C-alpha positions as CSV (number, residue, x, y, z in Angstrom):
1,M,16.1,39.0,-112.4
2,T,19.2,38.4,-110.4
3,T,20.8,41.6,-111.6
4,I,17.8,43.8,-110.9
5,G,17.3,42.3,-107.4
6,S,20.9,42.8,-106.5
7,E,20.8,46.4,-107.7
8,K,17.8,47.2,-105.6
9,R,19.3,45.7,-102.6
10,K,22.6,47.6,-103.1
11,S,20.9,51.0,-103.8
12,G,18.3,50.5,-101.0
13,A,15.5,52.0,-103.2
14,K,12.1,52.8,-101.6
15,D,10.0,51.5,-104.6
16,E,10.4,48.0,-103.3
17,P,7.4,45.6,-103.6
18,Q,5.1,45.8,-100.5
19,G,4.7,42.0,-100.2
20,K,8.3,41.5,-99.5
21,K,10.3,42.6,-96.4
22,V,14.0,42.6,-96.3
23,R,15.6,41.4,-93.1
24,K,18.5,43.5,-92.1
25,D,21.2,42.9,-89.5
26,T,21.5,46.0,-87.4
27,T,24.8,44.8,-86.0
28,D,26.6,44.9,-89.3
29,G,25.6,48.1,-91.1
30,G,22.5,46.6,-92.8
31,N,24.2,43.4,-94.1
32,F,22.7,40.0,-93.5
33,A,24.1,38.0,-90.6
34,K,26.0,35.0,-91.7
35,K,24.7,31.6,-90.7
36,P,27.0,29.5,-88.6
37,P,28.7,26.6,-90.5
38,K,27.5,23.1,-89.9
39,F,31.0,21.9,-89.2
40,P,33.6,23.9,-87.2
41,G,36.2,25.5,-89.4
42,K,39.5,27.2,-88.7
43,N,37.7,30.4,-87.5
44,F,35.4,28.6,-85.0
45,Q,36.2,29.0,-81.3
46,G,35.6,26.4,-78.6
47,D,33.0,28.6,-76.9
48,G,30.6,28.6,-79.9
49,K,31.5,32.1,-81.2
50,F,33.3,33.4,-84.3
51,P,36.1,35.9,-83.7
52,G,34.8,39.4,-83.7
53,K,31.1,38.5,-84.2
54,A,28.3,37.4,-81.8
55,F,27.2,33.9,-82.5
56,Q,23.5,33.2,-81.8
57,Q,21.9,29.8,-82.3
58,K,18.2,30.2,-83.2
59,N,17.0,26.6,-82.9
60,P,19.1,24.7,-80.2
61,V,19.3,21.0,-80.5
62,P,17.1,19.3,-77.7
63,E,19.0,17.3,-75.1
64,K,18.6,13.5,-75.1
65,Q,16.0,12.3,-72.6
66,D,17.3,10.2,-69.6
67,W,14.7,7.5,-69.5
68,K,16.0,5.8,-66.4
69,K,15.7,9.1,-64.5
70,F,12.2,9.7,-65.9
71,K,11.0,6.3,-64.8
72,Q,12.4,6.8,-61.3
73,Q,10.6,10.1,-61.0
74,K,7.4,8.5,-62.1
75,K,7.9,5.7,-59.6
76,E,8.5,8.1,-56.7
77,L,5.4,10.0,-57.7
78,R,3.3,6.8,-57.6
79,I,4.7,6.0,-54.1
80,K,3.8,9.5,-52.9
81,R,0.3,9.2,-54.1
82,K,-0.1,5.8,-52.4
83,E,1.2,7.2,-49.1
84,K,-1.2,10.1,-49.4
85,Q,-4.0,7.7,-49.9
86,K,-2.8,5.7,-46.9
87,S,-2.7,8.8,-44.8
88,K,-6.4,9.5,-45.7
89,D,-7.2,5.9,-44.7
90,L,-5.3,6.4,-41.4
91,V,-7.3,9.5,-40.6
92,D,-10.5,7.5,-41.0
93,V,-9.1,4.7,-38.8
94,V,-8.0,7.2,-36.1
95,N,-11.4,8.9,-36.0
96,E,-13.1,5.5,-35.5
97,A,-10.6,4.6,-32.9
98,K,-11.2,7.8,-31.0
99,K,-14.9,7.0,-30.8
100,I,-14.1,3.6,-29.2
101,Y,-11.5,5.2,-26.9
102,E,-14.1,7.7,-25.5
103,Q,-16.1,4.7,-24.1
104,L,-13.1,2.5,-23.3
105,K,-11.4,5.1,-21.0
106,C,-14.5,5.2,-18.7
107,K,-14.2,2.8,-15.7
108,T,-17.9,2.4,-15.5
109,T,-18.1,1.0,-19.1
110,K,-19.0,-2.7,-19.3
111,G,-17.2,-5.1,-21.5
112,R,-14.0,-3.1,-21.7
113,A,-11.9,-6.2,-22.6
114,D,-14.0,-6.8,-25.7
115,M,-13.8,-3.2,-26.8
116,A,-10.0,-3.3,-26.3
117,A,-9.8,-6.3,-28.6
118,K,-12.0,-4.6,-31.2
119,L,-9.8,-1.5,-31.1
120,H,-6.6,-3.6,-31.4
121,N,-8.0,-5.4,-34.5
122,L,-8.6,-2.0,-36.0
123,L,-5.1,-0.7,-35.4
124,K,-2.8,-3.8,-35.7
125,G,-2.5,-3.6,-39.5
126,G,0.6,-2.0,-41.1
127,D,2.6,0.5,-39.1
128,K,-0.4,2.3,-37.5
129,Y,0.8,1.9,-33.9
130,S,4.3,3.3,-34.7
131,K,2.7,6.4,-36.2
132,M,0.0,6.9,-33.5
133,V,2.3,6.9,-30.5
134,L,4.1,10.0,-31.8
135,S,0.9,12.2,-31.8
136,H,-0.5,13.9,-28.7
137,D,-4.1,12.6,-29.2
138,T,-3.6,9.1,-30.5
139,A,-0.8,8.3,-28.0
140,R,-3.5,8.3,-25.3
141,I,-5.4,5.6,-27.2
142,V,-2.3,3.3,-27.1
143,Q,-1.8,4.1,-23.4
144,C,-5.3,3.1,-22.7
145,L,-5.0,-0.1,-24.7
146,L,-1.8,-1.1,-22.8
147,K,-3.7,-0.5,-19.5
148,V,-7.0,-2.2,-20.2
149,S,-6.1,-4.9,-22.8
150,P,-5.5,-8.6,-21.8
151,P,-1.9,-9.8,-21.7
152,A,-2.0,-11.3,-25.1
153,V,-3.0,-8.1,-26.8
154,R,-0.3,-6.2,-24.8
155,G,2.3,-8.6,-26.1
156,E,1.1,-8.0,-29.7
157,I,1.3,-4.2,-29.2
158,F,4.8,-4.5,-27.9
159,E,5.8,-6.5,-30.9
160,K,4.5,-3.8,-33.2
161,L,6.5,-1.1,-31.3
162,S,9.6,-3.0,-30.4
163,G,11.5,-1.7,-33.4
164,C,11.3,2.0,-32.4
165,L,11.7,1.9,-28.6
166,A,14.6,4.3,-28.5
167,A,12.8,6.9,-30.6
168,M,9.7,6.5,-28.5
169,A,11.6,7.0,-25.3
170,M,12.8,10.4,-26.6
171,S,9.4,11.5,-28.0
172,K,7.3,14.0,-26.1
173,Y,4.2,11.8,-26.2
174,A,5.4,8.3,-27.0
175,H,7.6,8.1,-23.9
176,F,4.3,7.8,-21.9
177,C,3.6,4.6,-23.8
178,V,7.0,3.2,-22.8
179,L,6.1,3.9,-19.2
180,A,2.8,2.2,-19.7
181,M,4.6,-0.9,-21.1
182,L,6.8,-1.0,-18.0
183,K,3.9,-0.6,-15.6
184,H,1.3,-2.9,-17.2
185,G,3.5,-5.3,-19.3
186,S,4.6,-8.8,-18.3
187,A,8.0,-9.7,-16.9
188,E,9.1,-10.9,-20.3
189,T,8.0,-7.6,-21.9
190,R,9.9,-5.5,-19.4
191,E,13.1,-7.6,-19.8
192,R,12.9,-7.3,-23.6
193,L,12.2,-3.5,-23.4
194,I,15.2,-3.0,-21.1
195,E,17.5,-5.0,-23.3
196,G,16.0,-3.3,-26.4
197,L,17.3,0.0,-25.1
198,F,20.9,-1.2,-24.6
199,G,23.3,1.1,-26.5
200,N,21.0,4.2,-26.0
201,Y,21.2,4.7,-22.2
202,V,23.9,7.4,-22.4
203,K,21.9,9.3,-25.0
204,L,18.7,8.9,-23.0
205,C,20.2,10.2,-19.8
206,S,21.0,13.5,-21.5
207,H,17.5,13.8,-23.1
208,S,14.7,15.8,-21.5
209,F,12.1,13.0,-21.9
210,G,14.4,9.9,-22.0
211,H,16.0,10.4,-18.6
212,T,12.6,9.8,-16.9
213,I,12.4,6.4,-18.7
214,V,15.9,5.5,-17.5
215,D,15.1,6.6,-14.0
216,S,12.0,4.4,-13.8
217,I,13.8,1.4,-15.2
218,Y,16.8,1.7,-13.0
219,I,14.9,2.2,-9.7
220,T,11.9,-0.1,-10.2
221,W,12.4,-2.7,-12.8
222,A,16.0,-3.5,-13.7
223,T,17.8,-6.4,-12.0
224,A,21.3,-6.1,-10.6
225,Q,22.9,-7.5,-13.7
226,Q,20.9,-5.2,-16.0
227,K,21.9,-2.2,-13.8
228,S,25.6,-3.1,-14.2
229,C,25.1,-3.4,-18.0
230,M,23.4,0.0,-18.1
231,R,26.4,1.6,-16.2
232,Q,28.9,0.0,-18.5
233,E,27.7,2.2,-21.4
234,F,29.1,5.2,-19.5
235,Y,32.5,3.7,-19.0
236,S,33.5,3.2,-22.7
237,D,32.0,2.9,-26.1
238,L,33.2,-0.7,-26.2
239,Y,30.4,-1.7,-23.8
240,R,27.5,-0.2,-25.8
241,K,27.0,-3.3,-27.9
242,D,29.0,-5.9,-26.1
243,K,28.4,-6.3,-22.3
244,D,30.9,-7.9,-19.9
245,R,29.3,-9.8,-17.0
246,N,32.5,-9.5,-15.0
247,V,32.3,-5.7,-14.9
248,K,30.2,-4.8,-11.9
249,C,31.6,-1.3,-11.2
250,L,34.0,1.3,-12.5
251,V,37.1,-0.2,-10.9
252,D,36.6,-3.5,-12.8
253,T,37.2,-1.9,-16.1
254,F,40.8,-1.1,-15.4
255,K,41.6,-3.6,-12.6
256,D,43.6,-5.8,-14.9
257,A,44.7,-3.1,-17.3
258,A,46.0,0.0,-15.6
259,H,46.6,1.9,-18.9
260,M,42.8,1.9,-19.5
261,K,42.1,4.0,-16.4
262,N,42.7,7.4,-18.1
263,I,40.7,6.5,-21.1
264,V,37.7,5.2,-19.1
265,M,37.8,8.2,-16.7
266,G,38.0,10.6,-19.6
267,T,35.0,9.1,-21.4
268,L,33.0,9.0,-18.2
269,K,33.8,12.7,-17.5
270,Q,32.6,13.7,-21.0
271,H,29.2,12.0,-20.3
272,I,28.9,13.7,-16.9
273,V,29.8,17.1,-18.2
274,K,27.2,16.8,-21.0
275,A,24.4,16.0,-18.5
276,V,25.5,18.9,-16.3
277,N,25.4,21.4,-19.1
278,K,21.8,20.3,-19.8
279,K,21.0,20.3,-16.1
280,L,19.6,16.8,-16.4
281,V,21.1,15.3,-13.2
282,D,18.0,14.1,-11.4
283,N,18.5,10.5,-12.5
284,S,19.3,7.5,-10.4
285,L,21.6,5.9,-13.1
286,F,23.5,9.1,-13.4
287,H,23.8,9.3,-9.6
288,G,25.4,5.9,-9.4
289,V,27.9,6.6,-12.1
290,L,28.7,10.0,-10.6
291,V,29.5,8.5,-7.1
292,E,31.9,6.0,-8.8
293,Y,33.7,8.8,-10.7
294,L,34.0,11.1,-7.6
295,T,35.6,8.3,-5.6
296,E,38.2,7.4,-8.3
297,C,39.0,10.8,-10.0
298,S,42.0,13.0,-9.3
299,D,42.0,16.0,-7.0
300,E,41.8,18.4,-9.9
301,D,38.7,16.6,-11.3
302,K,37.1,16.6,-7.8
303,L,37.5,20.4,-7.6
304,E,36.1,20.7,-11.1
305,M,33.1,18.6,-10.2
306,A,32.5,20.5,-7.0
307,T,32.4,23.7,-9.1
308,A,30.1,22.3,-11.7
309,F,27.6,20.9,-9.2
310,S,27.6,23.7,-6.7
311,G,24.2,24.9,-7.9
312,L,22.7,21.4,-8.4
313,L,23.0,19.8,-5.0
314,A,19.2,19.9,-4.4
315,S,18.6,18.0,-7.7
316,L,21.2,15.4,-6.8
317,A,19.8,14.8,-3.3
318,S,16.8,12.7,-4.6
319,T,18.3,9.2,-4.2
320,R,20.6,7.5,-1.8
321,E,23.6,7.5,-4.2
322,G,22.7,11.1,-5.3
323,T,22.8,12.3,-1.8
324,R,26.2,10.7,-1.3
325,A,27.4,12.4,-4.5
326,A,26.1,15.8,-3.4
327,T,27.8,15.3,0.0
328,L,31.1,14.6,-1.7
329,C,30.8,17.6,-4.0
330,F,30.2,19.8,-1.0
331,W,33.2,18.4,0.8
332,Y,35.5,18.7,-2.2
333,G,34.7,22.3,-2.9
334,T,36.5,25.4,-1.6
335,A,35.0,28.1,0.6
336,K,33.7,29.9,-2.5
337,E,31.9,26.8,-3.9
338,R,30.4,26.1,-0.5
339,R,28.9,29.6,-0.2
340,S,27.5,29.2,-3.8
341,A,26.0,25.8,-2.9
342,L,24.4,27.3,0.3
343,K,22.8,30.1,-1.7
344,H,21.4,27.8,-4.3
345,L,20.2,25.4,-1.6
346,R,18.4,28.0,0.3
347,E,15.1,27.9,-1.7
348,H,15.1,24.1,-1.5
349,V,15.8,23.6,2.2
350,E,12.3,22.4,3.1
351,K,12.1,19.8,0.3
352,V,15.6,18.5,1.0
353,C,15.0,18.2,4.8
354,V,11.8,16.2,4.5
355,H,13.1,13.9,1.7
356,E,13.8,10.3,2.5
357,F,17.5,10.6,1.7
358,G,18.0,14.4,1.2
359,Y,18.2,15.2,4.9
360,Y,21.6,13.4,5.0
361,L,23.1,16.3,2.9
362,I,21.9,18.8,5.5
363,L,23.5,16.8,8.3
364,A,26.8,16.7,6.3
365,I,26.7,20.5,5.9
366,L,26.0,21.0,9.6
367,H,28.9,18.7,10.5
368,T,31.6,20.2,8.2
369,I,30.7,23.8,7.5
370,D,33.2,26.5,8.7
371,D,31.3,29.6,7.9
372,T,28.5,29.4,10.5
373,K,27.3,32.9,9.9
374,M,26.6,32.2,6.2
375,L,25.0,28.9,7.3
376,K,22.6,30.8,9.6
377,K,21.6,33.3,6.9
378,T,20.9,30.6,4.3
379,L,19.8,27.4,6.0
380,L,19.2,27.8,9.8
381,D,16.8,30.8,9.6
382,T,14.7,28.9,7.0
383,I,14.7,25.7,9.1
384,V,13.6,27.6,12.3
385,E,10.9,29.5,10.4
386,K,9.3,26.3,9.1
387,V,10.1,24.0,12.0
388,E,6.5,22.9,12.6
389,T,6.3,21.7,9.0
390,L,9.7,19.9,9.2
391,V,9.1,18.0,12.5
392,Q,6.1,16.2,10.9
393,H,8.6,14.2,8.7
394,E,11.4,11.9,9.9
395,G,14.1,13.8,8.0
396,G,13.1,17.1,9.4
397,R,13.2,15.7,12.9
398,K,16.7,14.3,12.3
399,V,18.0,17.7,11.2
400,I,16.6,19.5,14.3
401,E,17.9,16.8,16.7
402,W,21.4,17.0,15.1
403,M,21.5,20.8,15.7
404,I,20.7,20.3,19.4
405,Q,22.5,17.0,20.2
406,P,24.8,16.1,17.2
407,G,25.8,12.4,17.1
408,D,23.5,11.4,20.1
409,T,23.2,7.6,20.0
410,N,19.6,7.8,21.2
411,N,18.7,9.5,17.9
412,F,21.4,8.5,15.4
413,H,23.0,5.2,14.6
414,P,26.8,5.1,15.1
415,S,27.3,4.2,11.4
416,V,25.7,7.6,10.4
417,T,28.0,9.5,12.7
418,S,31.0,7.6,11.4
419,A,30.2,8.3,7.8
420,L,29.8,12.0,8.5
421,N,33.1,12.1,10.3
422,D,34.8,11.3,7.0
423,G,34.2,14.9,6.0
424,L,36.0,16.5,8.9
425,K,39.3,16.3,7.1
426,Y,37.9,18.9,4.6
427,S,37.1,21.3,7.5
428,K,39.3,23.6,9.5
429,K,37.2,24.7,12.4
430,D,37.1,22.8,15.7
431,V,34.1,20.4,16.1
432,S,33.1,21.7,19.5
433,I,33.3,25.4,18.4
434,R,31.1,24.6,15.4
435,R,28.5,22.8,17.4
436,T,28.3,25.5,20.0
437,E,27.8,28.2,17.4
438,I,25.0,26.3,15.6
439,L,23.3,25.6,19.0
440,E,23.4,29.3,20.0
441,A,22.0,30.2,16.6
442,V,18.8,28.0,16.8
443,Q,18.1,27.1,20.5
444,A,16.3,30.2,21.5
445,D,14.0,30.1,18.5
446,L,13.2,26.4,18.9
447,V,12.4,26.8,22.6
448,A,10.1,29.8,21.7
449,A,8.3,27.6,19.1
450,V,7.6,24.9,21.8
451,R,6.4,27.6,24.2
452,K,4.0,29.2,21.8
453,N,2.3,26.0,20.5
454,A,2.8,23.3,23.2
455,K,-0.2,21.3,22.1
456,F,1.4,20.7,18.7
457,W,4.7,19.6,20.2
458,L,2.8,16.9,22.1
459,S,0.6,15.8,19.1
460,N,2.2,12.4,18.7
461,G,5.1,10.3,20.0
462,H,7.6,11.2,17.2
463,I,7.2,15.0,17.6
464,A,7.2,14.7,21.4
465,R,10.6,12.9,21.2
466,T,12.0,15.9,19.3
467,T,10.4,18.2,21.9
468,A,12.3,16.4,24.6
469,T,15.6,16.8,22.6
470,I,15.0,20.6,22.2
471,L,14.4,21.0,25.9
472,S,17.3,18.8,27.0
473,R,19.7,21.7,27.0
474,E,19.5,24.5,29.6
475,H,18.0,27.7,28.4
476,A,16.3,30.7,30.0
477,G,12.9,30.0,28.4
478,I,12.7,26.3,29.3
479,T,10.7,26.9,32.5
480,E,7.9,28.7,30.7
481,A,7.9,25.9,28.0
482,Y,7.6,23.4,30.8
483,Q,4.6,25.2,32.2
484,N,2.8,25.3,28.9
485,L,3.5,21.6,28.3
486,A,2.2,20.8,31.8
487,K,-1.1,22.7,31.1
488,V,-1.6,20.5,28.0
489,I,-0.8,17.3,29.8
490,S,-3.0,18.0,32.8
491,D,-6.0,19.1,30.7
492,P,-8.7,16.4,31.2
493,S,-9.9,16.9,27.6
494,W,-6.5,16.3,26.1
495,T,-6.9,13.8,23.2
496,L,-4.9,12.9,20.1
497,E,-6.3,13.0,16.6
498,P,-6.3,9.6,14.9
499,P,-3.8,9.3,12.0
500,K,-5.1,10.0,8.6
501,E,-5.4,7.1,6.3
502,E,-4.3,7.4,2.7
503,E,-7.1,7.2,0.2
504,N,-6.4,4.5,-2.3
505,A,-7.5,5.0,-5.8
506,E,-10.4,2.8,-6.9
507,E,-9.4,0.0,-9.2
508,S,-11.5,-1.1,-12.2
509,D,-13.0,-4.5,-12.4
510,E,-10.5,-5.5,-15.1
511,E,-7.5,-4.4,-13.0
512,K,-8.4,-6.3,-9.8
513,P,-6.7,-9.7,-9.6
514,E,-9.0,-12.7,-9.8
515,M,-9.6,-14.2,-6.3
516,P,-10.1,-17.9,-5.9
517,K,-13.7,-18.9,-5.2
518,K,-14.5,-19.9,-1.6
519,K,-15.7,-23.4,-1.2
520,F,-17.1,-22.9,2.2
521,R,-18.9,-19.9,3.7
522,K,-17.4,-18.5,6.8
523,V,-19.6,-18.6,9.9
524,K,-19.8,-15.3,11.7
525,N,-19.3,-15.0,15.4
526,P,-22.7,-14.0,16.9
527,L,-20.9,-12.3,19.9
528,E,-18.6,-10.2,17.7
529,K,-19.8,-6.6,17.2
530,P,-19.9,-5.5,13.6
531,Q,-17.5,-2.8,12.7
532,S,-18.4,-0.3,10.1
533,K,-15.6,1.0,7.9
534,D,-17.3,4.3,7.5
535,V,-17.2,5.0,11.3
536,P,-14.1,7.2,12.1
537,A,-11.7,6.1,14.8
538,A,-12.3,7.5,18.2
539,P,-9.8,10.0,19.5
540,Q,-7.2,8.6,22.0
541,V,-6.4,10.0,25.4
542,G,-3.0,11.7,25.4
543,V,-1.4,9.7,28.2
544,E,-2.6,6.4,26.6
545,D,-0.3,6.8,23.6
546,A,2.7,4.5,23.8
547,G,5.2,7.0,22.3
548,L,4.0,9.9,24.4
549,H,4.1,7.7,27.5
550,I,7.9,7.2,27.0
551,V,8.5,10.9,26.5
552,L,6.4,11.9,29.5
553,K,8.3,9.5,31.7
554,K,11.6,11.2,30.6
555,F,10.1,14.6,31.4
556,I,8.9,13.5,34.8
557,K,12.4,12.4,35.7
558,I,13.3,16.1,35.6
559,P,12.5,17.5,39.1
560,T,11.5,20.9,37.8
561,F,9.0,19.5,35.3
562,A,7.7,17.0,37.7
563,G,7.0,19.8,40.3
564,I,5.3,22.0,37.6
565,L,3.1,19.0,36.4
566,L,2.1,18.1,40.0
567,D,0.9,21.7,40.6
568,S,-1.1,21.6,37.4
569,L,-2.9,18.3,38.2
570,T,-6.6,18.5,39.2
571,E,-9.0,16.0,40.7
572,E,-10.8,15.7,37.4
573,T,-7.5,14.8,35.7
574,V,-6.6,12.2,38.3
575,E,-10.0,10.6,37.9
576,K,-9.5,10.5,34.2
577,W,-6.0,8.8,34.5
578,L,-6.8,6.2,37.1
579,P,-8.8,3.8,34.8
580,I,-5.9,4.0,32.3
581,N,-2.9,1.6,32.8
582,R,-0.3,4.1,31.6
583,G,-2.0,6.9,33.5
584,C,-1.4,5.0,36.7
585,F,2.3,4.5,35.9
586,L,2.7,8.3,35.3
587,L,1.1,9.1,38.6
588,A,3.5,6.7,40.3
589,D,6.4,8.4,38.5
590,I,5.2,11.8,39.7
591,L,5.2,10.5,43.3
592,K,8.7,9.3,42.8
593,G,10.2,12.4,41.0
594,A,8.3,15.4,42.4
595,P,9.7,17.2,45.5
596,E,6.4,17.7,47.3
597,T,3.7,15.0,46.8
598,E,1.4,15.4,49.8
599,K,-1.4,17.0,47.7
600,L,-1.3,14.1,45.1
601,L,-1.1,11.5,47.9
602,Q,-4.2,12.9,49.5
603,M,-6.2,12.7,46.3
604,L,-5.1,9.2,45.6
605,R,-5.9,7.9,49.2
606,E,-9.4,9.3,48.9
607,R,-9.8,7.2,45.7
608,R,-8.2,4.0,47.1
609,E,-11.3,1.9,46.7
610,G,-11.6,2.8,43.0
611,I,-7.9,2.0,42.4
612,E,-8.3,-1.4,44.1
613,K,-11.1,-2.3,41.7
614,E,-8.7,-1.8,38.7
615,N,-6.8,-4.9,37.7
616,S,-4.1,-3.2,35.6
617,P,-0.4,-3.5,36.5
618,G,-0.2,0.3,36.8
619,A,-2.9,0.3,39.4
620,R,-1.1,-2.3,41.5
621,V,2.2,-0.2,41.4
622,L,0.3,2.9,42.3
623,L,-1.3,1.1,45.4
624,E,2.2,0.3,46.6
625,K,3.2,4.0,46.4
626,I,0.2,5.2,48.4
């Protein structure tokens, strides 16, 4: 059998049995492939192949199972399934919370305190609060709870969120919850919140949402000690965790160690440059640190800061320290930087002029600028164009009064003028020449504005004082302006509109403080006339206003104006003024200042009996004159 089988295989005969198939190796001329040895021999290579032949392993040996890794994967899978189930549960809780919130946010809903407590009990388990504050719709629920809930519930909510305050301050939606904590929380809550953000204020100042939190804390809630601790984080990384109570300002950091000055100034400069690159400079904490840096840095750094902030002066001029920093940047800059600053400031002139502190920057520019032609194109033309809007605010009036009478002690405190004079060393043009050029650029337009709308320029005492300043300098159109003002003053129907009262938002019953109950009922005076709050205030006669009375007395001292006003007075106007105390004083001043008073004396003598019936001091003075 062995001999026959081997012969058939050698001869390759075709009469082979059909039930058997011979496996052939096509790679070796029909010979069977040799099986690899069980143990490596002398012809076995390290890569699993025999020399000259391809080695193929038909049934590889399975790798050994790593049971520790397998158990860890199973454990992670179980955790993911539990978290998925928790998320399903959180969705149901949020849906129920939204239903309660829809009723809770309405001010007319009764029992809001009980509903707030119910909603808090629904959300206080686990980490629901920390997840809800990060979403746009659920963050509003937390804000409403912080506003409406009683103090105890607010304290519990703060405890739940105290571990993620820094992340909340930089979140698009959660930072509103931080603002709500500051506004509605207790003093202890605010203090813990401010201290909980220690170490993150530098990062927050350079964040688009976080810098609003820092600004609110620094301006409204932080104490002097907390403010100094917040500024210390900008000085060096050493102060981020450990605060020094003896360090009140930048100079204190290197007062006893001069070698630390370069390190501190370099660190502070890095933080300033980072905020400038992001254009996040509208921050009170940043303004305070910037002023300290500008006063202590070298001349090269001053010029670098002036270049960096040339287009951001309007953003800086939002606080007292920011306005000071913007002024220093403008002074330290070259002519090129100043022109760039004026171009960028052009579209913000109106807002800066009417700002509580921003107008000081405009005064500094007017006092130290050399290129008055560029000043007229960028600032002065815009100011003159919107002069009626500007004079309704104190800052706008200061700017206009400085252009006409710079440094006048009747309008400006000497300390303001002294501070502005510090910038004259950065200017080359003579002070008198600069003031003359600015006056010539604006006087004609301002006098024309008074001439066109004289009634507006006498609408109240503040605006009338600016009117007197505008007309205090001689000009060709002043006589016509006097005539239009006299027509308004001599008009019998001239009255002033009462000031508009600001509408206060209605407070809910829960927000109103509890007033102590009265033990005794107040007895009403039967002779007192009841005053209704709904009845509007009656308009006031123009000459009866205290501020206008002072301005009109100044005008009447000018012989030209007194003569024009005397010619404009009618019998009806005189009869309207005689019962008014200040009206009698004005008539007496006209008799004293006008060149020809026979016409007025005749009208007053005809009404002597009526004047004698008046018991006012002005009537007695007027009787002496006639």
